[in-house]
Structures are given as C-alpha cells and as structure tokens.
N, C-alpha and C positions, 0 to 999 in steps of 0.2 A: 063796389069793393068785393073781392072774392072771398069765399067762405073761410079759407085758411087765414087770410089776413085779418078778417073780422074776429075769428076765434083768438088769434094771438093778441089782438088789441084788448079783448075782454080780459084775458089772463094778465096782461101787463098792467092793466088798470088796478088790479088787486094788490100789486106789490110796489106801486109808486105813490108818492104824494100827489095831491091835486096839481100843484105847480109843475112837478116833474112830468106828470102825464100830459099836461097841456104842451109842454116843451116837446115831448115825444111825438105827439100828433103833428106838431109843427115840422119836426124833422122828417117824419114819415111822408107828409104831403110835399114838402120841399124836395126831398129825395126823388119822389116820383116825377116832379116837374123837371128836375135836373136830368133825370134819366131820359125823359122825352127829348130834351134839348140836345143831349150828347149821344144818343143812340144806345143807351144801356137798357137792359131788361127792366121794365117798370115794376113788375111784381117783386123781383129780387131787391130792387132799391127800396121799395116800401116796406118789405119784410125786415130788411136790415135796419131801416129807419125806426120801425116800431120796437125793435129789440135792442137797439144800440145802448140804451141805459137800463137794461133789465136788471142789472146788479147794483145800480146806483144808490138805492135807498136802504140797503142793509147796514146795520151798525158795523163799525170797523172790526170788532172782535169776531162777528159772524162772517164777515167777508174773509178774514184770514182763515177761519175754520173751513169755509167753503172752498177756498183755494187749495187747502190740503186735501179735502175730500175729492175734488175734481182734478187733482194733479196739475195745478196751475203754478208754474214757477214764477216767483217774484224776485226781482233784483233787490239789493239793499236799498237802492234809491226809491223803488216803488213801495217797499215796506215802510219807509220813512215819509212817504208822501201819499197819504190816504186817498186823495182825489184821483190818483192814477190807477188804483187797483181795479176799479169797476170795469175797465175796458177788457182786460185779460179775463177776468172772472166772467164777465158778460158773454164773451165768446164761448167759454166753456159751458155756461148754462144754456146758451142758445142751442148748442149741440146736445147736451145731456138731458136737459129739462124740457126744452121747447121743440125738440125733434128736428133741428135744422141739419141737413146733410150737405148743403152747398158750402164748399170751402171758400167761395167768394164772399158769401154773406158773413161767415165766421171771421174771415180776414178783415172785412170792413168794420165789424164791431170791435175787433181787437185793436185796430189802428186809429179809431176815431178820435181819441183824446190827444195823443202825442204826434200823430202823423208818422211817417216812416220814409226812409230813403228809397224804398221800392213800393210803389202804390199802383195798383191797377185801377181801371176806370171806376169800379164800384167803391173801392177804398176812397178815391178822391171825392166821389159824390157824397158819401156819408160824412166825410170829414168837413166838407164845405157846408152841407145842409145843417150840420150841428151848430155851425157858427151863424148862419144867416137866416135861420127859420124866423117866421114873423113874430113869435112870442118873445124873442130875445130882447133884452133891454139894450141900453146903449153900450155898445162895444166899439173899440177903436176901429175907425174906417169902415164901419159896417155898411153904410149906405153905398159907398163906392164899390165895396166888395160884392154887394148884392147885384149891382149893375153888371159887373164884370163876370160874375160866376156863370151866367148863362151863355157867355161867349167864349170864355177862356178859363177852364178849371185850373190849369197849372199856375196862371198868374194869380188867380184868386187864392190858391193855397199858399203861394209865396207871400202874398200880402197878409194873410191870416197869421202865418207863422211869424213873420216879421213884427206884426203888431202885438201878438201874444208874447213873444220873447221880450219886447221892449216893456210891455206892461208888467211882466214878472220881475224883470230887473229893477224897474222903478220901485217895486214893492219889496225889494231885497230878497227875492226868492230865487232859488237855483232852477235852471232850465234842464229838463230831462234830456239825457244824451241822445235819445232817439229823435227828439225834436230838433236838436242842433244838427244832427246828420241830415235830416230832411231839409232843413233850411239851406244847407250848403248845396244839396242836390238841386233844389228848385231855384236857388239863386243862380247857379251855373246854367241851368236850363234857360231861364229868362234872359240872362246876359248873352248866351249864345244866340238866341233869337234876335236880340237887339243888334248884335254885331252883324248878323246876316242881313238884316234890314238896312243897316247903315252902309254896308259895302255893296249892296245890290246896284247894278248899273241899269238905269232905265233907258231904253232905246225907243 
C-alpha cells in the first residue's frame, strides 16, 4: 500500500465507527480489484474507496453545517433524506480536508450513493464496490451481482439500481431523482445490447 493511501486510511479511521471503517476497507480493496479487472488506475480507485464515506458518521446537524461551510448545494430531497447528504459532503471534504485534486476521485465519491445518468469508469467502480464489498450483509441479488461485476460493470449497475429501487419502494420510501435517471440510462443501455445480440446474424 502506498504512503498516501496508508495516511488517508489512518485519518479516516478516526472519523468513522468501527463497522463503517470495516466497510470502507472492503470498498477500498474491492475497488482496487475492480480497477485491475476493468483497466482503471488502481491507486485512484483505492483512494476513492477509502474516502467514499468520509462524511458518513457526522451527526445530521453537523453535516448540514459543514455543507454550508464547504459550499455544498443540497436539493430539498437531499435535505429531507439524511442518508444522501454524505456523498456530496464527502466529495467536498475529500477536496478541502483530505487534499484530493483529482476530479475523477471527487466525482466518484459524489455519485457513489445515488448513481448518476453520466458515470465514468471510476464512478462505476466505486458505485459497484460500495454494494458488493465482502463485509456487506445480505442485499438483494448480491451474490449474482458480485459474479457479474468483474465482467460487466454496466449490467452490475443496472441490477444494483433495479434491486435498490424495488427495496426502497417495498419500504414505502421515495427514490432519489438521480437514481431514477440513472436507472433509465442503464436500462436503455442493457436493452440496446440485448437487441444487438438478438439481431446479430451468425455466418
């Protein structure tokens, strides 16, 4: 492990609960493995992984105060859904507190909770790693998604969003608009691929 990553890991351990830190390490290593499988920069993936939940364990009132301090805009939906705030705030803290200059890393942290209709490779890796890391408990379709993720990130993302949206609706919760937009994009992408396969002429 390089010196910078090790330093970030030590700093993050101080601001997370034991369980959240274990999850963070799981995301960090899973992101590194996915980066190797899909040709992304391994150091970037692991740094994004170790910082993705850097704002997760602040009390809600402190989160809102930090958002104002670091000029983080929150939609009304985000303000009313505490669990979503940490992604945007974490991206700001990664830049302002932890010295991250890479816009790719900052983007991956910002998008890791809701997904987004526009996701680059690192965004996808962190989004998927957050769901499939080995310390996760039972989540919908997790075993199948783990198998797929190292072959096809787009299909893994579609399955994660599909499962997550169904789970939220079963519990009577509203789905974030960004997640709904991402779902439509990835559903269209997967459908287009399936149509190409079904119409391909084998000679």
